[in-house]
N, C-alpha and C positions, 0 to 999 in steps of 0.2 A: 632768618637766623637758624642755624643748624642746631638741633637738640640731640643730646646723647641718649636721652630716654624719653619715650612717649607712651601714651596709653590709648588703646582702642576705645570706642564708645561703650562697648560691653564691659571692659575693665573699669572705665570711669563710673559706670552705673553701680558696679559692685563696690568700688571705693567709696562712693557716696553713701551707700547702704551701711558699710562698716563705720564710716565717720559718724553717721547718725546714731549708731548703736554704741560705739566705743569712744567717741570724741576724737582727739588728735591721734593720728596714726603715722607710721613711717614704714618705709620699705628698705629691705636689705637684700641684695642679690646673693643668694646662697651659692656656695661652692662646696658644700658638705658632701660627705660620703653617703649619708642616709637618704637624702632627698634628691641627689643629683644637683643640678644647677637650676634652681627655681627662685622666683621672687617671693620672699617671705614678708608678710605684713604683720606688724606689731603695734600694739597700743603704745603711744609715746610714754616713755618711762620704763617699759618692759624690755627694752633693748638698749644696751649702752654702745653708742657709736664710738669706735676706737680711733686712735691716731693713725692706724693703717687703713682706715676706711675713707673713701673718696665720695664726695657729694657730686651726683650727676645732674640733678635737677629736680623739678617737681612734677608729679602726676596727680591730677585731681587735688591740688593743694597739699599733697603729702610728699615730704622729702624722700628722695631715693638715693641710697648709698650702696657702694660696692667695695669689697676689700681690694686693696691695691693689687694683689696678685691676680685676682679675677679681672680687674680693670686692664691690666697688661694684656690679658688674653682677648678681651672684647674691645679694645680701644679703637679698632678700625671698623666697628659696627655700631649701628643704632639699635639700642635695646627697645623692643616694642612689647609692652606688657598687654596681654590679652587675658580674657577669661573664658572658660568653657565649663561644661558640666563635668562634675567629678568631685572627689573629696580633697585632693590636694595634700599638702603637708600638715601633719598634726601640730606643727610648730607655728603655723600661720593662722591669723585671726579668722579667715574664711572657712577653716576646716569645719566640716559638719553642715555647711550651708547648702551643699549640693552643687556649689560652684568652686572653681579654683583658678588661681592666677597661673598663667603660663608665659614663658619667655619665647619670643620670636625675634629673629635678627635680620638686619638688612645691612649689607656692606655699604659704607660711605663711598661716594664717588671721589675721585682725586680732588675735585674742586671743594667738596665738603671737608675733606681731610685738611686741605690747606686753610680753609676758613676756620676750622677748629683750632689749628695751630696758631693762627694769628690772634685768636680771642682768648687763648689759655694763658 
């Protein structure tokens, strides 16, 4: 099965750490002017998912959403959530931990695009 969003082992480790500290969390793919386009992590209840947000899947048992306009831009790519050293966005839960979530992309093959269209 083709997934629209996945996480690396390093990101999954950071997700687990944040879940242990904060409980349920969720992700939203930012398209904001301040932080560029980064995956933001929120404690469940601290971010209101809107009617223009699309659910892409789960990473580390955390739901991942993206605004529809961002989805249109990324719909032919797989979002790969990774983690690296750094401070990240001050709006995201990992801020100040010395680690940050980053977005990496991989273009879907023609076969994957077709598979996604038949399951959507």
